[in-house]
Backbone of each chain as ProteinMPNN parsed JSONL, in Angstrom:
{"seq_chain_A": "MGQGHSNSNANQKRSNVKLQAQSIGTFDGKSIKWHSWKARARAAMGIAGMLDILDKPDYAKKNAIDNETVFHML", "coords_chain_A": {"N_chain_A": [[0.839, -1.214, 0.0], [1.806, 1.333, 1.025], [4.056, 1.439, -0.589], [2.894, 1.5, -3.128], [1.627, 3.942, -2.973], [3.804, 5.708, -2.783], [4.998, 5.224, -5.215], [3.044, 6.202, -6.894], [3.099, 8.895, -6.215], [5.675, 9.518, -7.085], [5.401, 9.083, -9.817], [3.536, 11.016, -10.408], [4.98, 13.309, -9.812], [6.99, 13.086, -11.714], [5.54, 13.374, -14.063], [4.565, 15.901, -13.741], [6.906, 17.397, -13.759], [7.736, 16.953, -16.389], [5.725, 18.239, -17.752], [6.075, 20.869, -16.859], [8.624, 21.352, -17.824], [8.161, 21.591, -20.511], [6.795, 23.959, -20.554], [8.679, 25.902, -20.058], [10.143, 26.447, -22.362], [12.443, 27.033, -25.13], [15.52, 28.694, -24.654], [17.043, 31.078, -26.605], [19.426, 32.306, -26.273], [19.586, 35.001, -26.713], [20.174, 38.096, -25.288], [18.21, 39.935, -24.817], [15.973, 38.489, -24.434], [16.335, 37.218, -22.089], [15.296, 37.928, -19.47], [12.521, 37.42, -19.598], [12.545, 34.715, -20.203], [13.852, 33.7, -17.939], [11.987, 34.321, -15.961], [9.885, 32.642, -16.742], [11.139, 30.168, -16.476], [11.723, 30.079, -13.714], [9.145, 30.164, -12.677], [8.114, 27.766, -13.642], [9.858, 25.926, -12.428], [9.215, 26.419, -9.818], [6.56, 25.497, -9.679], [7.04, 22.849, -10.169], [8.234, 22.225, -7.835], [10.944, 22.712, -7.457], [12.411, 24.98, -7.052], [14.227, 25.649, -5.051], [16.459, 24.275, -5.8], [17.552, 25.828, -7.788], [18.273, 28.116, -6.387], [19.615, 27.488, -3.962], [22.7, 26.327, -3.106], [23.488, 24.298, -1.269], [21.185, 22.842, -0.856], [20.795, 21.899, -3.419], [22.987, 20.199, -3.627], [22.34, 18.248, -1.767], [20.12, 17.126, -2.911], [20.501, 15.386, -5.271], [19.254, 14.064, -7.439], [17.055, 15.646, -8.137], [18.486, 17.919, -8.785], [19.788, 17.095, -11.061], [17.605, 16.687, -12.676], [16.692, 19.306, -12.951], [18.815, 20.317, -14.415], [18.41, 19.012, -16.854], [16.031, 20.153, -17.541], [16.732, 22.721, -18.204]], "CA_chain_A": [[0.0, 0.0, 0.0], [2.723, 2.474, 1.126], [4.905, 1.398, -1.789], [2.052, 1.951, -4.236], [1.386, 5.373, -2.806], [5.017, 6.478, -3.118], [5.179, 5.117, -6.667], [2.101, 7.114, -7.534], [3.64, 10.248, -6.019], [6.849, 9.687, -7.957], [4.912, 9.217, -11.2], [2.885, 12.321, -10.532], [6.041, 14.313, -9.826], [7.681, 12.978, -12.992], [4.728, 13.929, -15.144], [4.511, 17.347, -13.503], [8.192, 17.947, -14.211], [7.725, 16.93, -17.861], [4.804, 19.284, -18.17], [6.691, 22.172, -16.59], [9.787, 21.501, -18.711], [7.655, 22.07, -21.805], [6.329, 25.353, -20.463], [9.819, 26.839, -20.003], [10.503, 26.84, -23.728], [13.883, 27.089, -25.4], [16.149, 30.012, -24.605], [17.923, 31.11, -27.775], [20.694, 32.957, -25.941], [19.555, 36.457, -26.935], [20.091, 38.718, -23.957], [16.956, 40.684, -24.673], [14.905, 37.559, -24.025], [16.746, 36.54, -20.864], [14.438, 38.149, -18.304], [11.233, 36.732, -19.719], [12.812, 33.271, -20.102], [14.17, 33.407, -16.539], [10.721, 34.345, -15.202], [9.147, 31.411, -17.08], [11.865, 29.028, -15.901], [11.538, 30.085, -12.256], [7.751, 29.807, -12.388], [7.958, 26.33, -13.901], [10.589, 25.202, -11.379], [8.429, 26.58, -8.597], [5.411, 24.595, -9.74], [7.571, 21.472, -10.07], [8.8, 22.075, -6.491], [12.406, 22.629, -7.562], [12.998, 26.312, -7.045], [15.38, 25.68, -4.142], [17.642, 23.759, -6.516], [18.153, 26.959, -8.509], [18.75, 29.186, -5.511], [20.416, 27.104, -2.792], [23.706, 25.323, -3.479], [23.503, 23.149, -0.345], [19.978, 22.054, -1.142], [21.059, 21.222, -4.696], [23.942, 19.121, -3.362], [21.664, 17.179, -1.018], [19.065, 16.525, -3.737], [21.225, 15.21, -6.534], [18.379, 13.656, -8.556], [16.324, 16.846, -8.569], [19.456, 18.815, -9.406], [20.009, 16.571, -12.406], [16.362, 16.949, -13.415], [16.704, 20.735, -13.297], [19.787, 20.489, -15.502], [17.801, 18.592, -18.122], [14.949, 21.091, -17.877], [17.264, 24.022, -18.681]], "C_chain_A": [[0.878, 1.27, 0.0], [3.594, 2.583, -0.106], [4.143, 1.952, -3.006], [1.842, 3.448, -4.19], [2.618, 6.194, -3.211], [5.33, 6.38, -4.605], [4.285, 6.112, -7.393], [2.563, 8.564, -7.395], [4.794, 10.525, -6.965], [6.408, 9.873, -9.406], [4.299, 10.587, -11.437], [3.936, 13.437, -10.649], [6.73, 14.322, -11.193], [6.846, 13.645, -14.098], [4.588, 15.447, -14.992], [5.778, 18.029, -14.015], [8.224, 18.022, -15.737], [6.884, 18.072, -18.397], [5.44, 20.666, -18.016], [7.881, 22.425, -17.511], [9.338, 22.048, -20.066], [7.295, 23.554, -21.727], [7.482, 26.358, -20.401], [10.172, 27.342, -21.401], [12.007, 26.955, -23.885], [14.389, 28.532, -25.32], [17.184, 30.079, -25.719], [19.248, 31.851, -27.515], [20.684, 34.462, -26.144], [19.29, 37.157, -25.614], [18.774, 39.45, -23.74], [15.806, 39.771, -24.186], [15.181, 36.892, -22.679], [15.727, 36.695, -19.727], [13.103, 37.42, -18.42], [11.434, 35.214, -19.63], [13.072, 32.889, -18.643], [12.877, 33.36, -15.708], [9.921, 33.077, -15.461], [9.795, 30.204, -16.414], [11.643, 28.951, -14.39], [10.118, 29.678, -11.878], [7.558, 28.298, -12.556], [8.659, 25.495, -12.83], [9.817, 25.269, -10.058], [7.26, 25.605, -8.56], [5.873, 23.139, -9.592], [8.222, 21.218, -8.706], [10.325, 22.038, -6.484], [13.106, 23.98, -7.536], [14.24, 26.391, -6.16], [16.647, 25.152, -4.799], [18.352, 24.916, -7.219], [18.888, 27.903, -7.553], [19.736, 28.755, -4.423], [21.412, 25.991, -3.123], [23.699, 24.094, -2.573], [22.319, 22.221, -0.618], [20.187, 21.248, -2.435], [21.985, 20.03, -4.5], [23.248, 17.93, -2.707], [20.615, 16.461, -1.866], [19.58, 16.32, -5.158], [20.29, 14.861, -7.705], [17.586, 14.858, -9.084], [17.257, 17.824, -9.277], [19.72, 18.39, -10.86], [18.779, 16.85, -13.289], [16.318, 18.409, -13.873], [17.663, 20.977, -14.462], [19.144, 20.131, -16.841], [16.639, 19.495, -18.527], [15.48, 22.379, -18.503], [17.548, 24.014, -20.19]], "O_chain_A": [[0.743, 2.145, -0.856], [3.844, 3.678, -0.609], [4.665, 2.746, -3.789], [1.871, 4.134, -5.212], [2.507, 7.221, -3.881], [5.859, 7.321, -5.197], [4.69, 6.766, -8.354], [2.438, 9.36, -8.326], [4.892, 11.596, -7.564], [6.956, 10.701, -10.133], [4.494, 11.224, -12.473], [3.81, 14.362, -11.451], [7.018, 15.376, -11.76], [7.368, 14.372, -14.942], [4.504, 16.178, -15.978], [5.723, 19.097, -14.624], [8.675, 19.013, -16.311], [7.256, 18.768, -19.342], [5.358, 21.512, -18.907], [8.124, 23.557, -17.93], [10.031, 22.854, -20.687], [7.462, 24.302, -22.69], [7.279, 27.543, -20.665], [10.463, 28.523, -21.59], [12.75, 26.973, -22.904], [13.77, 29.457, -25.846], [18.092, 29.25, -25.782], [20.075, 32.002, -28.414], [21.65, 35.14, -25.795], [18.322, 36.86, -24.915], [18.29, 39.564, -22.614], [14.82, 40.232, -23.612], [14.373, 36.104, -22.187], [15.341, 35.71, -19.097], [12.613, 36.864, -17.437], [10.605, 34.507, -19.056], [12.57, 31.87, -18.167], [12.697, 32.48, -14.867], [9.347, 32.497, -14.539], [9.116, 29.336, -15.865], [11.401, 27.871, -13.853], [9.901, 28.956, -10.905], [6.927, 27.642, -11.727], [8.126, 24.483, -12.376], [9.776, 24.307, -9.292], [7.001, 24.969, -7.538], [5.195, 22.315, -8.978], [8.708, 20.116, -8.449], [10.931, 21.413, -5.615], [14.258, 24.1, -7.951], [15.189, 27.109, -6.474], [17.76, 25.521, -4.421], [19.581, 24.983, -7.247], [19.964, 28.415, -7.861], [20.587, 29.54, -4.004], [21.019, 24.855, -3.386], [23.881, 22.973, -3.048], [22.443, 20.996, -0.609], [19.807, 20.08, -2.527], [21.804, 18.983, -5.12], [23.518, 16.774, -3.031], [20.259, 15.319, -1.576], [19.155, 16.985, -6.103], [20.511, 15.311, -8.829], [17.459, 15.062, -10.291], [16.869, 18.477, -10.247], [19.856, 19.224, -11.755], [18.895, 17.195, -14.465], [15.961, 18.712, -15.011], [17.363, 21.743, -15.378], [19.305, 20.844, -17.831], [16.302, 19.592, -19.706], [14.764, 23.052, -19.245], [17.994, 25.022, -20.739]]}, "seq_chain_B": "MDGSASHLVDQYSDINDGHKAFQALLNWYEGDNLTSDTAEDVRSKLEKISLSTRYPASNYINDLQQYNKLLVQLGEEFSRSYTTTIFLRQITDPEFQLTVQLDIENKLPLKDCIDRVRSRERILSRDKTTSKNAYVNLRRDNVVNDVGNF", "coords_chain_B": {"N_chain_B": [[18.087, 24.652, -24.491], [19.567, 26.916, -26.593], [21.798, 28.312, -29.089], [23.952, 31.086, -28.222], [23.959, 30.759, -25.484], [24.225, 28.154, -24.841], [26.768, 27.054, -24.3], [27.243, 27.804, -21.716], [25.613, 26.258, -20.146], [26.288, 23.737, -21.037], [28.834, 23.277, -20.024], [28.474, 22.013, -17.66], [27.578, 19.542, -18.226], [28.77, 17.075, -17.845], [28.466, 16.545, -15.161], [25.851, 17.032, -14.792], [24.717, 19.289, -13.409], [22.252, 21.179, -12.34], [21.88, 23.427, -10.7], [24.366, 24.776, -10.775], [24.541, 25.279, -13.496], [22.392, 27.009, -13.912], [23.18, 29.146, -12.303], [25.415, 29.929, -13.718], [24.264, 30.944, -16.011], [22.859, 33.083, -14.886], [24.988, 34.689, -13.909], [26.212, 35.354, -16.288], [24.202, 36.658, -17.867], [23.302, 38.623, -16.157], [25.423, 39.981, -15.299], [27.496, 42.936, -14.999], [28.545, 44.0, -17.499], [27.106, 42.781, -19.598], [24.546, 43.509, -18.9], [24.478, 46.29, -19.344], [24.931, 46.257, -22.085], [22.63, 44.949, -22.922], [20.663, 46.727, -22.074], [21.249, 48.857, -23.718], [20.666, 47.741, -26.16], [17.896, 47.277, -25.866], [17.002, 49.892, -25.517], [17.655, 50.942, -27.995], [15.971, 49.468, -29.611], [13.532, 50.317, -28.648], [13.551, 52.921, -29.513], [13.214, 52.571, -32.153], [10.753, 51.546, -32.854], [7.491, 52.219, -34.253], [4.321, 53.88, -34.543], [2.64, 53.346, -37.259], [0.96, 53.576, -40.456], [1.079, 51.015, -41.146], [1.515, 49.607, -38.86], [-0.258, 48.612, -36.157], [-1.836, 50.555, -33.498], [-2.29, 49.228, -31.038], [-0.363, 47.181, -31.046], [1.949, 48.705, -31.132], [1.804, 50.096, -28.692], [1.91, 47.956, -26.946], [4.501, 46.912, -27.517], [6.074, 49.094, -26.729], [5.495, 49.17, -24.009], [6.47, 46.687, -23.2], [9.248, 46.887, -23.77], [9.852, 48.985, -22.103], [9.332, 47.841, -19.628], [11.308, 45.912, -19.568], [13.57, 47.566, -19.43], [13.159, 48.688, -16.925], [13.448, 46.402, -15.352], [16.108, 46.007, -15.77], [17.108, 48.104, -14.468], [17.562, 50.421, -15.852], [15.893, 52.368, -16.808], [14.262, 54.896, -18.894], [13.482, 58.355, -18.153], [10.148, 59.279, -17.075], [9.082, 61.438, -18.494], [10.686, 61.537, -20.752], [10.124, 59.074, -21.891], [7.483, 59.514, -22.551], [7.825, 61.476, -24.466], [9.199, 59.994, -26.451], [7.227, 58.118, -27.034], [5.176, 59.72, -28.18], [6.545, 61.016, -30.238], [7.148, 58.986, -32.004], [4.868, 58.317, -33.322], [3.616, 58.048, -36.355], [1.493, 57.757, -38.002], [-0.879, 59.474, -39.866], [-3.535, 59.595, -39.085], [-3.498, 59.801, -36.377], [-2.407, 62.156, -35.721], [-3.639, 64.517, -34.752], [-4.451, 63.801, -32.206], [-1.939, 63.35, -31.046], [-0.859, 65.917, -31.197], [-2.572, 67.362, -29.498], [-2.055, 66.036, -27.121], [0.592, 66.759, -26.69], [0.366, 69.545, -26.473], [-1.189, 69.747, -24.185], [0.471, 68.668, -22.355], [0.287, 65.994, -21.361], [0.501, 63.181, -19.102], [2.281, 60.013, -19.588], [0.525, 57.757, -19.283], [-2.026, 58.825, -19.753], [-1.688, 59.692, -22.376], [-1.353, 57.247, -23.666], [-3.843, 56.079, -23.151], [-5.477, 57.81, -24.611], [-4.577, 57.414, -27.227], [-5.25, 54.773, -27.546], [-8.045, 54.968, -27.383], [-8.55, 56.487, -29.616], [-7.766, 54.685, -31.564], [-9.767, 52.775, -31.261], [-11.995, 54.243, -32.111], [-11.307, 54.737, -34.78], [-11.258, 52.143, -35.73], [-13.923, 51.437, -35.405], [-15.116, 53.234, -37.158], [-14.079, 52.311, -39.556], [-15.28, 49.785, -39.743], [-17.943, 50.547, -39.892], [-17.98, 52.005, -42.33], [-17.272, 49.999, -44.058], [-19.427, 48.239, -43.821], [-21.4, 49.897, -44.84], [-20.568, 50.097, -47.467], [-20.821, 47.435, -48.307], [-23.6, 47.156, -48.068], [-24.409, 49.019, -49.957], [-23.443, 47.903, -52.324], [-24.94, 45.559, -52.328], [-27.5, 46.593, -52.626], [-27.231, 47.722, -55.153], [-26.849, 45.408, -56.69], [-29.317, 44.148, -56.32], [-30.96, 46.033, -57.54], [-29.934, 45.918, -60.15], [-30.584, 43.259, -60.841], [-33.322, 43.448, -60.667], [-33.824, 45.079, -62.844], [-33.642, 43.409, -64.982]], "CA_chain_B": [[19.002, 25.788, -24.536], [20.179, 27.016, -27.92], [22.58, 29.507, -29.398], [25.155, 31.485, -27.496], [23.883, 30.43, -24.055], [24.338, 26.714, -24.606], [28.067, 26.68, -23.722], [27.196, 28.053, -20.264], [24.959, 25.095, -19.54], [27.01, 22.516, -21.451], [30.05, 23.038, -19.234], [28.132, 21.156, -16.511], [26.867, 18.367, -18.726], [29.344, 15.818, -17.335], [27.949, 16.282, -13.811], [24.416, 17.354, -14.823], [24.433, 20.119, -12.239], [21.282, 22.208, -12.702], [22.108, 24.638, -9.915], [25.541, 25.499, -11.294], [24.232, 25.741, -14.857], [21.522, 28.185, -13.801], [23.989, 30.249, -11.766], [26.293, 30.4, -14.801], [23.423, 31.795, -16.869], [22.61, 34.319, -14.129], [26.206, 35.511, -13.894], [26.482, 35.844, -17.641], [23.187, 37.592, -18.365], [23.037, 39.722, -15.231], [26.69, 40.644, -14.965], [27.433, 44.352, -15.358], [28.776, 44.333, -18.907], [26.02, 42.364, -20.471], [23.353, 44.272, -18.557], [24.426, 47.563, -20.073], [24.749, 45.954, -23.511], [21.237, 44.623, -23.132], [19.889, 47.958, -21.933], [21.473, 49.632, -24.929], [19.924, 47.032, -27.199], [16.467, 47.528, -25.647], [16.759, 51.319, -25.775], [17.691, 51.194, -29.436], [14.734, 48.896, -30.172], [12.44, 51.196, -28.215], [13.561, 54.13, -30.327], [12.985, 52.244, -33.57], [9.368, 51.16, -33.137], [6.646, 53.385, -34.538], [2.915, 53.636, -34.87], [2.492, 53.828, -38.623], [-0.258, 53.036, -41.09], [1.249, 49.559, -41.284], [1.718, 48.957, -37.556], [-1.391, 49.07, -35.354], [-1.563, 51.235, -32.228], [-2.233, 48.298, -29.901], [0.953, 46.517, -31.084], [2.947, 49.725, -30.796], [1.727, 50.336, -27.241], [2.392, 46.737, -26.291], [5.97, 46.881, -27.66], [6.655, 50.15, -25.895], [5.398, 48.784, -22.594], [7.374, 45.557, -22.963], [10.626, 47.381, -23.727], [9.96, 49.794, -20.892], [9.377, 46.906, -18.492], [12.658, 45.326, -19.583], [14.517, 48.576, -18.945], [12.956, 48.798, -15.473], [14.071, 45.205, -14.768], [17.563, 46.167, -15.86], [17.457, 49.299, -13.695], [18.106, 51.389, -16.813], [14.746, 52.977, -17.494], [14.232, 56.318, -19.239], [12.564, 59.106, -17.286], [8.762, 59.212, -17.561], [8.8, 62.474, -19.496], [11.364, 61.172, -22.002], [9.356, 57.966, -22.469], [6.297, 60.122, -23.167], [8.301, 62.135, -25.699], [9.446, 58.947, -27.452], [5.933, 57.533, -27.406], [4.437, 60.623, -29.08], [7.386, 61.328, -31.391], [7.213, 57.877, -32.956], [3.554, 58.07, -33.938], [3.705, 58.696, -37.676], [0.227, 57.592, -38.721], [-1.569, 60.774, -39.897], [-4.837, 59.503, -38.395], [-3.309, 60.032, -34.945], [-1.63, 63.391, -35.518], [-4.368, 65.485, -33.925], [-4.348, 63.278, -30.833], [-0.562, 63.609, -30.601], [-0.687, 67.365, -31.035], [-3.285, 67.777, -28.281], [-1.33, 65.469, -25.969], [1.795, 67.584, -26.469], [-0.06, 70.873, -25.992], [-1.712, 69.651, -22.81], [1.528, 68.052, -21.532], [-0.326, 64.884, -20.634], [1.438, 62.116, -18.718], [2.322, 58.861, -20.493], [-0.655, 56.899, -19.168], [-3.14, 59.488, -20.436], [-1.403, 59.669, -23.818], [-1.633, 55.879, -24.128], [-5.299, 55.897, -23.131], [-6.097, 58.58, -25.7], [-4.241, 56.755, -28.495], [-6.087, 53.564, -27.58], [-9.447, 55.268, -27.689], [-8.556, 56.923, -31.026], [-7.718, 53.457, -32.366], [-11.112, 52.17, -31.215], [-12.893, 55.051, -32.956], [-10.937, 54.487, -36.178], [-11.653, 50.778, -36.091], [-15.384, 51.449, -35.528], [-15.432, 53.944, -38.401], [-13.756, 51.433, -40.693], [-16.323, 48.757, -39.805], [-19.179, 51.188, -40.352], [-17.93, 52.324, -43.757], [-17.235, 48.722, -44.792], [-20.805, 47.758, -43.866], [-22.156, 50.765, -45.74], [-20.158, 49.715, -48.822], [-21.433, 46.13, -48.605], [-25.036, 47.4, -48.273], [-24.572, 49.73, -51.221], [-23.229, 46.91, -53.4], [-26.079, 44.635, -52.335], [-28.63, 47.338, -53.201], [-26.998, 47.843, -56.596], [-27.085, 44.097, -57.31], [-30.766, 43.929, -56.315], [-31.527, 46.896, -58.592], [-29.538, 45.376, -61.456], [-31.374, 42.046, -61.087], [-34.695, 43.921, -60.879], [-33.958, 45.692, -64.169], [-33.708, 42.384, -66.045]], "C_chain_B": [[19.723, 25.806, -25.887], [21.144, 28.199, -27.975], [23.715, 29.78, -28.436], [25.127, 31.136, -26.016], [24.216, 28.965, -23.79], [25.676, 26.318, -23.965], [28.073, 26.857, -22.202], [26.609, 26.864, -19.527], [25.776, 23.83, -19.814], [28.241, 22.224, -20.597], [29.766, 22.166, -18.006], [27.465, 19.854, -16.949], [27.466, 17.049, -18.212], [28.84, 15.498, -15.924], [26.447, 16.574, -13.707], [23.992, 18.212, -13.626], [23.542, 21.316, -12.637], [21.521, 23.523, -11.987], [23.256, 25.456, -10.512], [25.264, 26.057, -12.696], [23.378, 27.008, -14.802], [22.308, 29.396, -13.284], [24.922, 30.817, -12.846], [25.507, 31.325, -15.743], [23.168, 33.153, -16.199], [23.823, 35.25, -14.187], [26.48, 36.137, -15.251], [25.492, 36.94, -18.051], [22.908, 38.748, -17.413], [24.312, 40.351, -14.692], [26.662, 42.059, -15.527], [27.552, 44.643, -16.847], [27.593, 44.008, -19.778], [24.747, 43.136, -20.172], [23.327, 45.601, -19.297], [24.318, 47.352, -21.573], [23.279, 45.719, -23.798], [20.395, 45.892, -23.073], [20.024, 48.81, -23.191], [20.659, 49.067, -26.092], [18.426, 47.353, -27.094], [16.137, 48.99, -25.971], [16.729, 51.589, -27.279], [16.44, 50.614, -30.112], [13.55, 49.805, -29.868], [12.369, 52.436, -29.105], [13.317, 53.858, -31.813], [11.528, 51.906, -33.876], [8.561, 52.415, -33.476], [5.217, 52.951, -34.816], [2.704, 54.223, -36.258], [1.198, 53.255, -39.203], [-0.162, 51.512, -41.21], [1.428, 48.831, -39.952], [0.67, 49.479, -36.576], [-0.995, 49.651, -33.987], [-1.425, 50.244, -31.075], [-0.886, 47.555, -29.865], [2.065, 47.48, -30.65], [2.984, 49.959, -29.278], [2.271, 49.13, -26.477], [3.924, 46.649, -26.339], [6.626, 47.882, -26.72], [6.627, 49.743, -24.419], [6.328, 47.624, -22.251], [8.824, 46.029, -22.836], [10.873, 48.202, -22.46], [10.119, 48.909, -19.656], [10.775, 46.279, -18.39], [13.695, 46.306, -19.024], [14.396, 48.755, -17.434], [13.634, 47.611, -14.782], [15.588, 45.333, -14.751], [18.055, 47.355, -15.04], [17.989, 50.408, -14.588], [16.996, 52.153, -17.518], [14.962, 54.451, -17.825], [13.343, 57.027, -18.226], [11.16, 59.042, -17.906], [8.524, 60.225, -18.683], [9.479, 62.124, -20.828], [10.621, 60.012, -22.678], [8.107, 58.506, -23.17], [6.684, 60.795, -24.486], [8.52, 61.108, -26.802], [8.116, 58.407, -27.975], [5.218, 58.422, -28.433], [5.215, 60.881, -30.375], [7.311, 60.231, -32.46], [5.85, 57.456, -33.506], [3.534, 58.811, -35.272], [2.413, 58.571, -38.48], [-0.555, 58.907, -38.676], [-2.909, 60.762, -39.154], [-4.715, 59.833, -36.904], [-2.672, 61.401, -34.657], [-2.325, 64.416, -34.624], [-4.296, 65.085, -32.449], [-2.97, 63.606, -30.256], [-0.366, 65.094, -30.286], [-1.348, 67.846, -29.737], [-2.586, 67.256, -27.019], [-0.106, 66.319, -25.63], [1.395, 68.936, -25.873], [-0.511, 70.833, -24.533], [-0.721, 69.016, -21.839], [0.987, 66.905, -20.693], [0.724, 63.852, -20.231], [1.274, 60.887, -19.633], [1.032, 58.036, -20.471], [-1.842, 57.506, -19.915], [-2.937, 59.478, -21.95], [-1.757, 58.293, -24.391], [-3.145, 55.651, -24.195], [-5.959, 56.606, -24.319], [-5.79, 57.954, -27.073], [-5.078, 55.48, -28.651], [-7.518, 53.911, -27.981], [-9.576, 55.786, -29.124], [-8.553, 55.696, -31.945], [-9.096, 52.781, -32.414], [-12.069, 52.916, -32.145], [-12.604, 54.767, -34.435], [-11.415, 53.116, -36.635], [-13.174, 50.706, -36.272], [-15.789, 52.133, -36.837], [-15.189, 53.066, -39.619], [-14.843, 50.392, -40.871], [-17.608, 49.355, -40.359], [-19.121, 51.453, -41.856], [-17.866, 51.052, -44.603], [-18.66, 48.182, -44.933], [-21.635, 48.576, -44.848], [-21.853, 50.394, -47.191], [-20.82, 48.4, -49.234], [-22.923, 46.324, -48.887], [-25.301, 48.064, -49.616], [-24.446, 48.77, -52.393], [-24.432, 45.987, -53.514], [-27.292, 45.322, -52.976], [-28.494, 47.439, -54.717], [-27.294, 46.538, -57.326], [-28.586, 43.846, -57.395], [-31.428, 44.764, -57.405], [-31.227, 46.367, -59.977], [-30.395, 44.176, -61.823], [-32.814, 42.452, -61.412], [-34.902, 44.502, -62.268], [-34.051, 44.677, -65.302], [-35.114, 41.867, -66.272]], "O_chain_B": [[20.394, 24.846, -26.267], [21.274, 28.969, -27.024], [24.352, 28.869, -27.908], [26.16, 31.207, -25.35], [24.463, 28.579, -22.648], [25.73, 25.37, -23.182], [28.8, 26.166, -21.488], [27.048, 26.51, -18.432], [25.934, 22.973, -18.945], [28.647, 21.07, -20.458], [30.69, 21.643, -17.384], [26.862, 19.152, -16.138], [26.775, 16.032, -18.146], [28.788, 14.334, -15.53], [25.847, 16.381, -12.649], [23.031, 17.892, -12.927], [24.013, 22.312, -13.186], [21.388, 24.597, -12.573], [23.134, 26.662, -10.725], [25.696, 27.159, -13.035], [23.61, 27.958, -15.549], [22.129, 30.517, -13.759], [25.185, 32.019, -12.886], [26.017, 32.345, -16.205], [23.246, 34.207, -16.83], [23.697, 36.44, -14.476], [26.917, 37.283, -15.353], [25.888, 38.007, -18.519], [22.332, 39.756, -17.823], [24.283, 41.147, -13.754], [25.885, 42.349, -16.437], [26.777, 45.423, -17.401], [27.134, 44.821, -20.579], [23.951, 43.396, -21.074], [22.288, 46.004, -19.821], [23.697, 48.154, -22.27], [22.74, 46.219, -24.786], [19.523, 46.108, -23.914], [19.056, 49.402, -23.668], [20.059, 49.797, -26.882], [17.774, 47.659, -28.093], [15.128, 49.285, -26.612], [15.9, 52.353, -27.773], [15.916, 51.193, -31.063], [12.684, 50.032, -30.713], [11.287, 52.938, -29.412], [13.225, 54.781, -32.621], [11.11, 51.97, -35.032], [8.895, 53.52, -33.05], [4.946, 51.833, -35.254], [2.602, 55.439, -36.42], [0.452, 52.547, -38.527], [-1.168, 50.817, -41.355], [1.485, 47.602, -39.91], [0.7, 50.652, -36.203], [0.03, 49.289, -33.408], [-0.545, 50.398, -30.228], [-0.331, 47.326, -28.79], [2.98, 47.116, -29.912], [4.052, 50.012, -28.668], [2.994, 49.274, -25.491], [4.566, 46.35, -25.332], [7.588, 47.572, -26.018], [7.594, 49.942, -23.684], [6.902, 47.574, -21.163], [9.538, 45.627, -21.917], [11.933, 48.129, -21.838], [10.923, 49.187, -18.767], [11.34, 46.135, -17.306], [14.575, 45.927, -18.251], [15.396, 48.949, -16.743], [14.306, 47.777, -13.765], [16.262, 44.838, -13.848], [19.258, 47.589, -14.926], [18.775, 51.243, -14.142], [17.135, 52.538, -18.678], [15.718, 55.157, -17.158], [12.552, 56.393, -17.528], [11.007, 58.786, -19.1], [7.865, 59.929, -19.679], [8.925, 62.379, -21.898], [10.505, 59.98, -23.903], [7.72, 58.026, -24.235], [5.97, 60.697, -25.483], [8.094, 61.305, -27.94], [7.909, 58.262, -29.18], [4.713, 57.924, -29.439], [4.636, 60.955, -31.459], [7.398, 60.506, -33.657], [5.704, 56.377, -34.081], [3.447, 60.038, -35.315], [2.262, 59.209, -39.522], [-0.866, 59.408, -37.596], [-3.359, 61.795, -38.657], [-5.717, 60.113, -36.246], [-2.431, 61.754, -33.503], [-1.676, 65.101, -33.834], [-4.105, 65.924, -31.569], [-2.853, 64.077, -29.125], [0.206, 65.466, -29.261], [-0.77, 68.628, -28.982], [-2.532, 67.936, -25.994], [0.196, 66.57, -24.463], [1.994, 69.408, -24.908], [-0.253, 71.754, -23.758], [-1.019, 68.842, -20.657], [1.197, 66.846, -19.482], [1.72, 63.667, -20.931], [0.279, 60.744, -20.344], [0.512, 57.662, -21.522], [-2.571, 56.805, -20.618], [-3.883, 59.281, -22.712], [-2.375, 58.185, -25.45], [-3.658, 55.103, -25.17], [-6.875, 56.073, -24.947], [-6.636, 57.963, -27.967], [-5.549, 55.157, -29.741], [-8.125, 53.234, -28.812], [-10.593, 55.553, -29.777], [-9.242, 55.667, -32.965], [-9.528, 52.286, -33.455], [-12.851, 52.302, -32.872], [-13.52, 54.582, -35.235], [-11.902, 52.942, -37.752], [-13.667, 50.016, -37.164], [-16.692, 51.671, -37.534], [-15.963, 53.065, -40.576], [-15.286, 50.13, -41.989], [-18.278, 48.747, -41.193], [-20.077, 51.17, -42.579], [-18.35, 51.032, -45.734], [-19.059, 47.727, -46.004], [-22.459, 48.038, -45.588], [-22.746, 50.376, -48.038], [-21.313, 48.262, -50.353], [-23.459, 45.736, -49.826], [-26.26, 47.74, -50.317], [-25.238, 48.815, -53.335], [-24.892, 45.666, -54.61], [-28.016, 44.715, -53.765], [-29.457, 47.273, -55.465], [-27.888, 46.527, -58.404], [-29.079, 43.383, -58.424], [-32.326, 44.297, -58.105], [-32.084, 46.35, -60.861], [-30.876, 44.065, -62.951], [-33.446, 41.886, -62.305], [-36.002, 44.439, -62.818], [-34.468, 44.997, -66.416], [-35.325, 41.007, -67.128]]}, "name": "protein", "num_of_chains": 2, "seq": "MGQGHSNSNANQKRSNVKLQAQSIGTFDGKSIKWHSWKARARAAMGIAGMLDILDKPDYAKKNAIDNETVFHMLMDGSASHLVDQYSDINDGHKAFQALLNWYEGDNLTSDTAEDVRSKLEKISLSTRYPASNYINDLQQYNKLLVQLGEEFSRSYTTTIFLRQITDPEFQLTVQLDIENKLPLKDCIDRVRSRERILSRDKTTSKNAYVNLRRDNVVNDVGNF"}
């Protein structure tokens, strides 16, 4: 029961992350678009529960899998 | 991540470190040099847009507000009065010239100038629709008369 519940949470988190990754969109490197892309990225990371990975180095170190996920979202 | 920013992220691809990659982007795009380059870029774009017969007022206002917002984010905004000057100066569509002239004479603040240009656009759009409908009705009447004459 507990195992099933945690699997379901993990699946939900994974699908949420996928969804949020799509909403960030590709950043083409143009500085004029940086601020709007950053705002989208932060909002998406926030919804995916990963904003602390962006902002806190210690938190990122302790949560290596989420840190890797954030890398792939960027 | 594409283009010139990709090398900033790619340098962490062997360790897949999202935190460091994001910080690298932050340092690059919000470092002093690039910030002033960006501000210059935005200012030059702001001074190039115009409300012309080929570019609608709503798009022009939207662009101006977006560029202005970017400059505020960069801490490099123009003064309100200069922004108002730019806004009015770059309206070249003759249909708006009277509005512009009155705005200048009355020294209206930016928000009021924008509101007045918006309402002028609404009036013009309504007039266009009305005259288009009148033309369609006239054509229909002519066709009915022509058919009636046969």
